C-alpha positions as CSV (number, residue, x, y, z in Angstrom):
1,M,-2.6,-15.5,6.1
2,E,0.7,-15.9,4.6
3,Q,2.0,-12.1,4.0
4,A,3.6,-11.7,0.2
5,K,6.4,-10.2,0.0
6,L,6.5,-6.5,-0.9
7,S,9.6,-4.5,-2.0
8,Y,10.3,-1.7,-0.2
9,R,8.7,1.0,-2.1
10,E,5.3,-1.8,-2.2
11,Q,5.7,-1.2,1.5
12,E,6.2,2.7,1.6
13,V,3.0,2.9,-0.6
14,A,0.5,0.3,1.5
15,I,2.1,2.2,4.5
16,C,0.7,5.4,3.0
17,V,-2.1,3.6,2.0
18,A,-2.9,2.5,5.3
19,Q,-2.7,5.9,6.5
20,G,-5.4,7.0,4.3
21,L,-3.6,9.0,1.4
22,K,-5.0,9.5,-2.0
23,D,-2.7,8.2,-5.2
24,S,-2.2,12.0,-5.3
25,E,-0.8,12.8,-2.0
26,I,1.1,9.4,-2.2
27,S,2.9,10.4,-5.5
28,K,3.9,13.8,-3.8
29,T,5.3,12.3,-0.4
30,L,7.2,9.3,-2.5
31,G,8.1,11.2,-5.7
32,V,6.6,9.0,-8.0
33,S,4.0,9.6,-10.7
34,M,0.4,9.0,-10.2
35,R,0.7,6.1,-12.7
36,R,3.6,4.3,-11.0
37,T,1.8,4.8,-7.8
38,G,-1.4,3.1,-9.2
39,E,0.8,0.2,-10.5
40,I,2.1,-0.4,-7.0
41,V,-1.3,-0.2,-5.8
42,A,-2.5,-2.6,-7.7
43,A,0.8,-4.8,-7.4
44,I,0.5,-5.0,-3.8
45,K,-3.6,-6.1,-4.6
46,Y,-2.5,-8.8,-6.6
47,K,0.2,-10.1,-4.7
48,W,-2.3,-9.9,-1.7
49,N,-5.2,-11.3,-3.6
50,I,-7.3,-8.3,-2.7
51,K,-9.4,-5.8,-3.9
52,T,-10.0,-3.0,-2.4
53,R,-7.5,-0.3,-0.4
54,V,-9.8,-1.0,2.6
55,E,-8.1,-4.5,2.4
56,L,-4.9,-3.7,1.9
57,A,-5.4,-1.2,4.8
58,I,-6.5,-4.1,7.2
59,L,-3.3,-6.0,5.8
60,A,-0.8,-3.4,6.2
61,Y,-2.1,-3.3,10.0
62,H,-2.0,-6.9,10.1
63,F,1.3,-7.3,8.9
64,G,2.8,-4.9,10.9
65,F,3.5,-2.0,8.4
66,V,1.3,0.5,10.7
67,Y,0.3,0.9,14.1
68,L,-2.8,2.1,16.0
69,N,-2.0,5.2,18.1
């Protein structure tokens, strides 16, 4: 699968999702509204043609945004 380019903010959100954070936790961590967080997650899902946060986390790992300890 070819990686669609993510903005810096989208990369930050993808990392947070991969770490298991909820939208409310991501909002507080990154200083953005809950609505904006949801929009960013939706944009990532659209760019990567996926439907779930689990898929997002798997692809974030696959593309090297996060590593397993």
